[in-house]
C-alpha positions as CSV (number, residue, x, y, z in Angstrom):
1,M,0.3,0.1,-0.1
2,T,1.4,3.4,-1.0
3,E,1.7,6.5,1.2
4,A,-0.9,9.6,0.9
5,Y,0.7,12.8,0.7
6,I,-0.8,16.6,1.3
7,I,1.2,18.7,-1.2
8,E,-1.0,21.9,-0.8
9,A,-3.9,23.2,1.2
10,K,-5.6,26.3,0.9
11,R,-8.8,28.0,2.3
12,T,-11.1,30.9,1.5
13,P,-11.2,33.6,4.6
14,V,-14.5,33.0,6.5
15,G,-17.4,35.2,5.8
16,R,-19.9,35.7,8.5
17,K,-24.0,35.9,8.3
18,K,-24.5,38.6,5.8
19,G,-20.9,39.0,5.4
20,S,-18.3,39.3,2.4
21,L,-19.1,35.8,0.7
22,A,-22.9,36.1,1.5
23,S,-23.9,36.7,-2.1
24,V,-21.3,34.4,-3.6
25,H,-22.5,31.5,-5.9
26,P,-21.0,28.3,-4.0
27,A,-19.4,27.3,-7.3
28,D,-17.5,30.3,-7.8
29,L,-16.3,30.0,-4.2
30,G,-15.2,26.5,-4.5
31,G,-14.0,27.2,-8.2
32,H,-11.6,30.0,-6.8
33,I,-10.0,27.8,-4.2
34,L,-9.6,25.0,-6.5
35,K,-7.6,27.2,-8.9
36,S,-5.5,28.5,-6.2
37,I,-4.3,25.2,-5.4
38,F,-2.1,25.2,-8.6
39,E,-0.9,28.9,-8.3
40,D,2.0,27.9,-5.9
41,I,3.2,24.6,-7.2
42,Q,4.4,23.5,-10.4
43,F,1.8,20.6,-11.1
44,D,-0.9,20.1,-14.1
45,P,-4.4,20.3,-13.0
46,G,-5.0,18.0,-16.0
47,L,-3.3,15.2,-13.8
48,I,-6.2,15.2,-11.2
49,D,-7.8,11.9,-11.1
50,D,-10.8,13.2,-9.1
51,V,-12.3,15.9,-7.2
52,I,-14.1,15.3,-4.0
53,F,-15.7,17.9,-2.1
54,G,-18.0,17.8,1.1
55,C,-21.2,19.8,1.1
56,V,-24.3,19.9,2.9
57,D,-27.8,21.3,2.3
58,T,-27.3,20.4,-1.7
59,V,-30.1,22.2,-2.8
60,G,-30.3,25.3,-5.1
61,P,-27.1,26.6,-5.9
62,Q,-25.3,23.7,-3.9
63,A,-27.3,21.1,-6.0
64,G,-26.1,19.0,-9.2
65,D,-23.0,17.8,-7.8
66,I,-21.3,20.9,-6.6
67,A,-18.0,19.2,-6.7
68,R,-18.1,19.1,-10.5
69,T,-19.4,22.5,-10.6
70,C,-17.0,24.3,-8.3
71,W,-14.1,22.5,-10.9
72,L,-15.7,23.7,-14.2
73,A,-16.7,27.1,-12.8
74,G,-13.1,27.6,-11.8
75,G,-12.0,27.2,-15.7
76,L,-10.2,24.0,-15.2
77,P,-9.8,20.8,-17.4
78,L,-13.2,19.2,-18.7
79,H,-12.0,15.7,-18.5
80,V,-11.3,15.8,-14.7
81,P,-14.6,14.2,-12.7
82,G,-15.9,15.3,-9.6
83,T,-18.1,13.8,-6.8
84,T,-20.0,15.5,-3.4
85,V,-19.8,13.9,-0.2
86,D,-22.3,14.2,2.4
87,R,-21.2,13.2,6.1
88,Q,-23.1,16.1,7.6
89,C,-20.4,18.5,9.4
90,G,-17.7,16.2,8.8
91,S,-18.2,16.2,5.0
92,S,-14.9,17.6,3.8
93,Q,-12.7,15.7,6.1
94,Q,-14.6,12.4,4.9
95,A,-13.6,13.9,1.3
96,V,-10.0,13.7,2.5
97,H,-10.4,10.3,3.7
98,F,-11.8,9.0,0.3
99,A,-9.1,10.7,-1.5
100,A,-6.5,9.3,0.8
101,Q,-8.1,6.2,0.5
102,A,-8.0,6.4,-3.6
103,V,-4.3,7.1,-3.5
104,M,-3.3,4.5,-0.8
105,S,-5.2,1.8,-2.7
106,G,-3.2,2.8,-5.8
107,T,-6.5,3.3,-7.7
108,C,-5.4,7.2,-8.1
109,D,-2.2,9.3,-8.0
110,A,-3.4,12.7,-7.4
111,V,-6.9,13.7,-6.0
112,I,-8.3,16.9,-4.7
113,A,-10.4,16.9,-1.3
114,G,-12.1,19.7,0.1
115,G,-15.5,21.5,0.5
116,V,-17.8,24.3,0.1
117,Q,-20.6,26.2,1.6
118,N,-22.5,29.2,1.5
119,M,-24.8,29.3,4.5
120,N,-26.3,32.7,3.7
121,L,-27.6,31.6,0.4
122,V,-28.9,28.1,1.7
123,P,-30.0,28.2,5.4
124,I,-28.5,25.6,7.8
125,S,-30.7,22.3,7.7
126,Y,-32.7,23.4,4.4
127,A,-32.5,19.9,3.0
128,M,-33.8,18.5,6.3
129,I,-37.3,20.5,5.7
130,A,-37.0,20.7,1.7
131,G,-39.6,17.5,2.1
132,K,-42.4,19.2,3.5
133,E,-44.2,19.7,0.2
134,L,-43.8,16.1,-0.5
135,G,-45.2,15.2,2.9
136,F,-42.2,14.6,5.1
137,D,-41.6,16.7,8.1
138,D,-37.9,15.8,8.5
139,P,-35.8,12.7,7.4
140,F,-36.7,10.4,10.3
141,R,-40.4,10.2,11.2
142,G,-41.4,8.5,7.9
143,S,-39.5,5.5,8.7
144,K,-41.1,2.8,10.4
145,G,-37.5,1.4,11.4
146,W,-36.5,4.5,12.5
147,M,-39.7,5.0,14.8
148,E,-39.5,1.3,16.1
149,R,-35.8,1.7,17.5
150,F,-35.7,5.6,18.7
151,G,-39.3,6.5,18.8
152,D,-40.6,10.4,18.4
153,I,-37.6,11.6,20.1
154,E,-36.5,14.9,18.8
155,V,-33.4,15.0,16.8
156,S,-31.7,18.1,17.9
157,Q,-28.2,19.2,17.8
158,F,-29.1,21.8,20.5
159,N,-30.6,19.3,23.0
160,S,-27.9,17.1,22.4
161,A,-25.4,19.8,23.2
162,N,-27.4,20.4,26.4
163,M,-27.4,16.8,27.3
164,I,-23.6,16.6,26.9
165,A,-23.0,19.7,29.4
166,Q,-25.5,17.9,32.0
167,K,-23.5,14.6,31.7
168,W,-20.2,15.9,32.1
169,G,-20.9,18.6,34.7
170,I,-20.0,21.6,32.6
171,T,-21.9,24.9,33.8
172,R,-22.8,27.8,31.5
173,E,-20.3,29.9,33.0
174,E,-17.4,27.4,32.0
175,M,-18.9,27.2,28.4
176,E,-18.8,31.0,28.2
177,I,-15.3,31.2,29.0
178,F,-14.5,28.4,26.8
179,A,-16.3,30.6,24.0
180,L,-14.6,33.7,25.1
181,N,-11.1,32.1,24.9
182,S,-12.0,30.9,21.3
183,H,-12.6,34.4,19.9
184,E,-9.4,35.4,22.0
185,K,-7.3,32.8,20.6
186,A,-8.7,33.5,17.1
187,L,-8.1,37.3,17.2
188,Q,-4.5,37.0,18.4
189,A,-4.0,34.6,15.2
190,I,-5.1,37.0,12.9
191,D,-3.3,40.1,14.5
192,A,-0.3,38.0,14.3
193,G,-0.9,36.8,10.6
194,V,-0.7,33.3,11.7
195,F,-3.6,32.4,8.7
196,K,-1.9,34.2,5.9
197,D,0.1,31.2,4.4
198,E,-3.3,29.3,4.1
199,I,-5.8,31.9,3.2
200,V,-6.5,32.9,-0.4
201,P,-8.0,36.1,-0.8
202,F,-11.5,36.4,-2.6
203,G,-11.3,39.7,-4.3
204,D,-10.6,42.2,-1.4
205,F,-11.6,40.0,1.3
206,D,-8.5,38.5,2.6
207,T,-9.3,38.0,6.5
208,D,-11.7,35.9,8.9
209,E,-14.6,38.2,9.8
210,T,-16.4,35.8,12.3
211,P,-14.4,36.4,15.2
212,R,-16.1,39.3,17.5
213,R,-13.8,41.7,18.9
214,G,-15.0,43.4,22.2
215,T,-17.1,40.6,23.4
216,S,-17.1,39.6,26.8
217,L,-18.4,37.2,29.6
218,E,-20.9,40.0,30.8
219,K,-22.5,40.4,27.1
220,M,-22.6,36.5,26.9
221,S,-24.4,36.3,30.3
222,E,-27.1,38.2,28.8
223,L,-28.0,35.9,26.1
224,I,-31.2,33.8,26.3
225,P,-30.9,30.1,26.0
226,L,-31.6,28.7,22.5
227,I,-34.2,26.0,24.4
228,E,-36.0,27.3,27.4
229,G,-34.7,25.6,30.2
230,H,-31.3,24.9,29.0
231,N,-28.0,26.4,29.3
232,I,-27.0,26.4,25.3
233,T,-26.9,29.8,24.1
234,A,-25.6,31.1,20.5
235,A,-22.4,32.4,22.3
236,M,-21.5,28.8,22.9
237,A,-22.3,27.6,19.6
238,S,-20.5,27.6,16.1
239,Q,-21.5,30.5,13.6
240,N,-23.3,30.1,10.4
241,A,-20.7,30.8,7.9
242,D,-19.5,30.8,4.0
243,A,-16.4,29.6,2.9
244,S,-14.2,26.8,0.6
245,A,-11.2,24.9,1.4
246,A,-9.4,22.3,-0.7
247,L,-6.4,20.0,-0.2
248,L,-4.1,18.2,-3.0
249,I,-3.3,14.6,-2.2
250,V,-0.9,12.7,-4.2
251,S,0.8,9.2,-4.2
252,E,4.6,8.5,-3.5
253,R,4.9,7.9,-7.3
254,M,3.7,11.3,-8.0
255,L,5.5,12.8,-5.5
256,K,8.7,11.5,-7.1
257,E,7.8,11.9,-10.9
258,H,7.1,15.4,-10.2
259,N,9.6,16.3,-7.6
260,L,7.0,17.9,-5.2
261,T,7.4,18.4,-1.7
262,P,5.1,17.3,1.0
263,L,3.6,19.3,3.5
264,V,2.5,16.0,5.7
265,K,2.0,12.5,5.4
266,I,-1.4,11.1,6.1
267,K,-0.5,8.9,8.9
268,H,-4.3,7.5,10.0
269,I,-7.8,7.8,8.8
270,S,-11.0,6.6,10.5
271,V,-14.6,6.9,11.3
272,L,-16.8,5.8,14.0
273,A,-20.4,6.4,15.3
274,D,-22.3,6.7,18.5
275,D,-26.0,7.3,19.5
276,P,-27.6,9.6,16.9
277,I,-29.8,11.2,19.5
278,W,-27.0,12.3,21.5
279,M,-25.5,13.0,18.1
280,L,-22.3,15.0,19.2
281,T,-20.5,12.6,21.5
282,A,-18.7,10.3,18.8
283,P,-15.4,12.2,18.8
284,I,-14.6,10.8,22.2
285,P,-14.7,6.8,21.2
286,A,-13.4,7.8,17.6
287,T,-10.3,9.4,19.1
288,K,-9.7,6.7,21.5
289,A,-10.1,4.1,18.9
290,A,-7.9,6.0,16.3
291,L,-5.0,6.6,18.7
292,M,-5.2,2.6,19.4
293,K,-5.2,1.5,15.8
294,S,-2.5,4.1,14.8
295,G,0.0,3.1,17.4
296,V,0.5,7.1,18.0
297,K,0.2,7.8,21.8
298,A,-1.9,10.8,23.0
299,S,1.3,12.2,24.4
300,E,2.8,12.5,21.1
301,I,0.2,14.6,19.3
302,G,1.4,18.1,19.2
303,V,-1.9,19.9,18.0
304,V,-5.6,19.1,17.8
305,E,-8.2,20.7,15.5
306,I,-11.7,19.5,16.8
307,N,-14.6,21.2,15.7
308,E,-16.3,23.5,18.0
309,A,-19.7,22.8,17.0
310,F,-20.7,23.8,20.6
311,A,-18.3,24.4,23.5
312,S,-19.7,21.5,25.5
313,V,-18.6,19.1,22.8
314,V,-15.1,20.0,23.0
315,M,-15.0,20.3,26.8
316,A,-16.2,16.7,27.4
317,W,-13.9,15.5,24.6
318,N,-11.0,17.2,26.9
319,K,-12.4,15.3,30.0
320,E,-12.1,12.1,28.5
321,I,-8.9,12.3,26.0
322,D,-5.6,12.7,27.6
323,I,-4.2,15.6,25.4
324,D,-3.3,19.0,26.8
325,P,-6.0,21.5,26.3
326,K,-3.5,24.0,25.6
327,Q,-2.6,21.9,22.4
328,V,-6.4,22.0,21.4
329,N,-7.8,24.5,19.0
330,I,-4.8,27.0,19.7
331,H,-5.7,29.4,17.1
332,G,-9.5,29.5,18.2
333,G,-12.2,27.2,16.8
334,A,-15.8,27.3,15.1
335,I,-17.3,29.3,17.7
336,A,-15.0,32.1,16.7
337,L,-14.0,31.1,13.2
338,G,-17.3,29.9,12.1
339,H,-18.5,26.2,10.8
340,P,-19.1,26.5,6.9
341,L,-20.6,22.8,7.5
342,G,-19.6,21.0,4.3
343,A,-16.3,23.2,4.1
344,T,-15.3,22.9,7.8
345,G,-13.5,19.7,7.6
346,A,-11.1,20.8,5.2
347,R,-10.6,24.3,6.7
348,L,-9.8,22.7,10.0
349,M,-7.0,20.4,8.1
350,T,-5.7,23.1,6.3
351,T,-5.3,24.9,9.6
352,L,-3.7,21.7,11.1
353,V,-1.2,21.3,8.3
354,H,0.1,24.8,8.4
355,T,0.5,24.7,11.9
356,M,2.3,21.3,12.3
357,K,4.8,22.9,9.3
358,R,5.3,26.2,11.0
359,D,5.6,24.9,14.7
360,K,7.5,21.5,13.4
361,L,5.3,19.4,15.3
362,K,5.7,15.5,14.4
363,Y,1.8,14.7,14.8
364,G,-1.6,16.7,14.5
365,L,-5.0,15.1,15.1
366,Q,-8.2,16.3,13.8
367,T,-11.7,14.9,14.7
368,M,-15.3,16.5,14.8
369,C,-18.7,15.5,15.5
370,E,-21.4,14.9,12.9
371,G,-25.1,14.2,12.2
372,G,-26.3,10.7,12.8
373,G,-23.7,10.4,15.8
374,Q,-20.6,10.2,13.8
375,A,-16.8,11.4,14.0
376,N,-13.7,11.4,11.7
377,V,-10.6,11.1,12.9
378,T,-7.4,12.1,10.9
379,I,-3.9,11.7,12.3
380,L,-1.0,13.5,10.3
381,E,2.6,13.2,10.4
382,N,5.2,16.2,9.6
383,C,7.4,15.0,6.6
384,E,10.5,16.9,8.3
């Protein structure tokens, strides 16, 4: 089995609600980042075997196999195919896994993995309610098998986040402190120019606009919970956002033939699931399983990117996984930097790759909670 290497990793800045990317067609957003992959390296885009993109709520401008549409909108070679993946929030991390598997198996030599999402044009969970005019209130209640197994329990990420906070004994104040730290870390990174090597400007837009300057614990404490009687507020949840990100993954043969310099090697890929009603807990068992399978010790992991869908998700993970919290989301997470659903996995991995190279860290780990109670885990190894 051949190794799989990440040669390039780029992303757009993250646009906020009603922000700089709000009116940009997803195909143009994705096409822009795909073109950028070939700007700094000498590599013919015609050699790409496939393009695998994550996207959620694939309706309207995100319908019709957005991976293929992005490639074509970017003016790239007609003969290169593309396919779109939906593993909910983990869609573009799964795209990386599929790309790595294609390379490791010898089926492909060069694959681009990534994702795109415009949550201003297509609101979150729009695909979940798009079937109402066909007589389906949601994807679950029409299924006899689902109802027999899980009953009429609401499938709600907000309820799940609150259940996690209660189970792991995490208070509202603790979650607000976590959220504030996320904003502070992100703003420090922006001010220090940390993201400049990974961001490709979209026109004049060149800086993540989601982190909130001037936010405070006092302001957070004034917010009303998303569900009455719960502790989860918008302040401790990921932000709706727009973005695209992409990574070029190649085989050893392609590496040598084209004299390419790898950023990192993909050491391990896996996915695991947990209870779909709890929904957001899977990163805990998935991370434990990944460390065991990979042979990499928790103490060897230099940096972690775990999606901040909610503060309680990451805080519970930190209580169960023996990795120093100071090594987790060191430049902030989705609470500050946004969660553009189908693009988030690739955005996190792009940041992870560049952090590992800059700080000369041997191993980095990425994981995230996903709809259906799932979680992907990727472990990367620095090639230096």
